[in-house]
KOLMI-776155 format. One record per residue: y, z, x of N, C-alpha, C, O, CB in turn. Coordinates in steps of 0.02 Angstrom, whole numbers, padded with zeros to 5 digits. Last residue first. Glycine has a CB too. Layout:
      ny      nz      nx     cay     caz     cax      cy      cz      cx      oy      oz      ox     cby     cbz     cbx
       Y       Z       X       Y       Z       X       Y       Z       X       Y       Z       X       Y       Z       X
...
***
This chain:
      ny      nz      nx     cay     caz     cax      cy      cz      cx      oy      oz      ox     cby     cbz     cbx
   00174   00714  -01108   00135   00764  -01070   00056   00746  -01105   00007   00778  -01086   00167   00852  -01083
   00286   00646  -01165   00248   00616  -01112   00192   00659  -01076   00168   00642  -01022   00295   00594  -01062
   00338   00738  -01240   00290   00671  -01273   00257   00642  -01213   00201   00617  -01216   00339   00601  -01315
   00440   00767  -01161   00395   00805  -01180   00313   00780  -01220   00256   00803  -01222   00437   00844  -01218
   00530   00665  -01173   00499   00657  -01099   00436   00720  -01135   00379   00701  -01125   00567   00685  -01009
   00594   00669  -01313   00547   00596  -01286   00493   00627  -01209   00434   00612  -01199   00623   00514  -01250
   00645   00788  -01299   00592   00772  -01346   00547   00727  -01318   00488   00734  -01302   00616   00745  -01408
   00748   00780  -01213   00708   00821  -01189   00622   00806  -01233   00565   00811  -01211   00748   00898  -01200
   00828   00657  -01287   00792   00654  -01217   00741   00706  -01192   00696   00688  -01154   00842   00653  -01167
   00865   00748  -01399   00826   00707  -01394   00774   00694  -01338   00714   00707  -01333   00858   00668  -01403
   00938   00852  -01307   00883   00871  -01358   00832   00811  -01383   00772   00820  -01388   00921   00899  -01423
   01038   00766  -01253   00990   00818  -01221   00932   00813  -01243   00884   00784  -01218   01005   00883  -01229
   01108   00631  -01337   01117   00690  -01324   01044   00722  -01275   00997   00682  -01270   01134   00723  -01396
   01132   00509  -01392   01093   00550  -01421   01098   00635  -01412   01094   00681  -01452   01036   00526  -01402
   01198   00413  -01328   01240   00477  -01346   01190   00508  -01400   01215   00531  -01451   01324   00461  -01379
   01198   00381  -01175   01164   00386  -01213   01196   00437  -01259   01218   00491  -01239   01109   00394  -01189
   01285   00249  -01105   01266   00340  -01094   01248   00326  -01175   01269   00286  -01216   01349   00419  -01066
   01312   00097  -00992   01289   00143  -01064   01295   00217  -01066   01314   00243  -01014   01212   00134  -01081
   01425   00010  -00909   01369   00078  -00912   01374   00084  -00980   01423   00078  -01017   01388   00158  -00869
   01471  -00113  -00778   01439  -00086  -00823   01414  -00030  -00846   01372  -00006  -00807   01412  -00104  -00823
   01519  -00100  -00650   01546  -00154  -00680   01529  -00146  -00741   01570  -00173  -00778   01529  -00215  -00655
   01576   00041  -00524   01536   00022  -00594   01584  -00029  -00630   01644  -00025  -00641   01522   00095  -00647
   01583  -00014  -00360   01630  -00009  -00426   01575  -00027  -00473   01540  -00078  -00474   01703  -00064  -00431
   01532  -00018  -00235   01513   00032  -00263   01548   00039  -00319   01552   00097  -00339   01513   00080  -00228
   01510  -00156  -00196   01581  -00096  -00165   01565  -00043  -00182   01584  -00001  -00142   01661  -00099  -00193
   01396  -00202  -00251   01403  -00175  -00182   01464  -00140  -00161   01467  -00100  -00113   01395  -00226  -00139
   01415  -00129  -00408   01415  -00191  -00381   01418  -00161  -00292   01441  -00106  -00278   01488  -00244  -00416
   01310  -00044  -00542   01365  -00050  -00472   01352  -00094  -00429   01296  -00105  -00407   01370   00008  -00428
   01291  -00025  -00693   01275  -00072  -00634   01342  -00063  -00601   01400  -00069  -00620   01252  -00156  -00652
   01197   00116  -00761   01240   00084  -00724   01240   00035  -00698   01188   00027  -00667   01254   00106  -00693
   01160   00232  -00908   01138   00166  -00863   01192   00129  -00823   01238   00109  -00858   01109   00109  -00910
   01113   00390  -00969   01132   00326  -00946   01120   00285  -00902   01076   00293  -00860   01171   00324  -00938
   01063   00558  -00998   01033   00497  -00995   01100   00442  -01003   01140   00457  -01048   00972   00492  -01057
   01132   00684  -00918   01114   00656  -00954   01102   00573  -00937   01120   00538  -00890   01151   00677  -00998
   01037   00821  -00808   01068   00751  -00798   01079   00700  -00876   01025   00676  -00894   01011   00709  -00740
   01020   00976  -00814   01001   00932  -00814   01030   00866  -00826   01057   00870  -00881   00969   00945  -00837
   01016   01147  -00780   01044   01081  -00795   01001   01031  -00784   00951   01037  -00748   01101   01068  -00761
   00884   01257  -00902   00911   01231  -00835   00950   01175  -00830   00932   01133  -00871   00864   01217  -00793
   00841   01343  -00998   00926   01337  -00983   00943   01293  -00908   00993   01294  -00872   00963   01429  -00973
   00723   01305  -01031   00715   01359  -00967   00800   01377  -00953   00819   01416  -00909   00671   01315  -00883
   00746   01129  -00998   00710   01192  -01022   00725   01243  -00985   00738   01242  -00925   00640   01189  -01023
   00939   01086  -01014   00857   01083  -00998   00835   01141  -01029   00863   01184  -01063   00833   01083  -00916
   01046   01135  -01033   01034   01092  -01082   00953   01080  -01064   00914   01065  -01108   01086   01025  -01081
   01158   01181  -00926   01095   01238  -00972   01057   01197  -01034   01038   01230  -01083   01144   01318  -01022
   01252   01056  -00936   01249   01136  -00913   01195   01162  -00949   01196   01159  -01010   01318   01184  -00930
   01239   00907  -00910   01206   00946  -00959   01207   01001  -00932   01160   01009  -00893   01143   00929  -00980
   01319   00786  -00797   01286   00838  -00799   01282   00890  -00842   01321   00934  -00824   01293   00855  -00760
   01395   00693  -00791   01316   00670  -00850   01288   00742  -00839   01238   00759  -00870   01238   00588  -00816
   01486   00607  -00695   01515   00662  -00760   01469   00657  -00818   01481   00632  -00873   01596   00642  -00794
   01486   00544  -00595   01459   00511  -00659   01487   00529  -00724   01504   00500  -00775   01389   00524  -00665
   01447   00669  -00503   01506   00611  -00503   01538   00573  -00560   01599   00569  -00571   01483   00559  -00467
   01361   00743  -00564   01416   00744  -00585   01476   00705  -00564   01532   00704  -00590   01424   00792  -00583
   01246   00654  -00500   01265   00653  -00569   01324   00689  -00599   01341   00671  -00655   01216   00674  -00599
   01280   00665  -00384   01284   00614  -00391   01290   00625  -00491   01333   00603  -00529   01223   00574  -00346
   01252   00823  -00365   01311   00772  -00361   01323   00714  -00371   01383   00699  -00370   01329   00767  -00320
   01143   00895  -00381   01178   00856  -00435   01248   00838  -00437   01289   00836  -00483   01170   00886  -00489
   01057   00942  -00305   01131   00988  -00298   01173   00939  -00364   01228   00955  -00386   01182   00979  -00194
   00951   00840  -00325   00931   00932  -00334   00991   00963  -00349   00994   01004  -00395   00900   00978  -00259
   00909   00714  -00356   00995   00749  -00326   00987   00826  -00363   01013   00854  -00412   01089   00692  -00370
   00807   00600  -00321   00810   00667  -00313   00886   00693  -00299   00916   00692  -00245   00763   00684  -00256
   00735   00441  -00389   00796   00486  -00303   00794   00569  -00339   00769   00575  -00396   00935   00443  -00294
   00632   00355  -00428   00672   00433  -00448   00707   00457  -00392   00686   00501  -00354   00620   00499  -00468
   00589   00173  -00398   00630   00244  -00370   00660   00278  -00430   00698   00252  -00472   00698   00228  -00313
   00492   00093  -00529   00546   00092  -00495   00556   00150  -00468   00537   00196  -00504   00594   00072  -00527
   00399   00104  -00637   00373   00074  -00571   00448   00049  -00518   00451   00000  -00481   00316  -00003  -00597
   00311   00249  -00725   00378   00196  -00700   00356   00165  -00643   00311   00183  -00606   00454   00234  -00678
   00230   00310  -00804   00215   00241  -00770   00272   00212  -00752   00282   00152  -00763   00178   00192  -00811
   00259   00422  -00840   00286   00378  -00890   00260   00309  -00868   00266   00259  -00904   00367   00382  -00894
   00178   00508  -00760   00171   00506  -00848   00207   00445  -00885   00193   00424  -00941   00209   00576  -00882
   00260   00465  -00642   00163   00459  -00654   00160   00458  -00737   00142   00409  -00769   00102   00549  -00618
   00369   00500  -00646   00349   00427  -00618   00279   00430  -00661   00260   00393  -00706   00339   00417  -00520
   00381   00634  -00720   00431   00571  -00744   00378   00503  -00712   00353   00463  -00751   00529   00575  -00696
   00296   00726  -00656   00313   00725  -00714   00360   00673  -00747   00373   00680  -00807   00331   00778  -00719
   00284   00699  -00517   00213   00733  -00571   00231   00706  -00612   00201   00655  -00626   00195   00812  -00596
   00386   00659  -00455   00341   00617  -00462   00275   00637  -00495   00225   00601  -00501   00334   00596  -00405
   00491   00744  -00482   00500   00678  -00535   00425   00636  -00534   00404   00599  -00577   00571   00617  -00503
   00429   00844  -00416   00430   00858  -00501   00446   00808  -00544   00435   00804  -00604   00479   00908  -00522
   00447   00828  -00305   00392   00824  -00319   00380   00813  -00387   00333   00782  -00412   00365   00869  -00296
   00595   00800  -00298   00538   00743  -00265   00489   00744  -00307   00473   00696  -00343   00503   00757  -00190
   00667   00897  -00415   00640   00875  -00359   00606   00840  -00346   00564   00835  -00391   00623   00900  -00337
   00785   00847  -00539   00721   00874  -00526   00701   00865  -00455   00725   00813  -00432   00672   00842  -00570
   00891   00765  -00575   00905   00845  -00562   00836   00873  -00519   00840   00915  -00474   00914   00892  -00646
   00884   00592  -00543   00845   00648  -00588   00858   00715  -00562   00826   00721  -00509   00763   00639  -00590
   00905   00433  -00566   00917   00501  -00527   00913   00556  -00568   00938   00560  -00625   00985   00506  -00494
   00813   00254  -00534   00838   00331  -00580   00867   00367  -00525   00866   00353  -00465   00767   00388  -00620
   00828   00072  -00501   00829   00164  -00462   00823   00221  -00521   00849   00192  -00568   00923   00186  -00415
***
């Protein structure tokens, strides 16, 4: 699954459909989960909007993070890739 700072409608329209994702994208509009994983990028999104950094985590049933990888290229590369889906 993925977690996005977008609303469910934005995720459905802009991410899931355009990218052809076949897994759930959860909305974290208050960025609670994004903050708990220290991935909040304040003002890094379009029009100065807060977004979540890109990362992947493997979490076991007890909630322990067993593996993670962070995108070191930053928000700009992510935004460029996302815009290319339009």
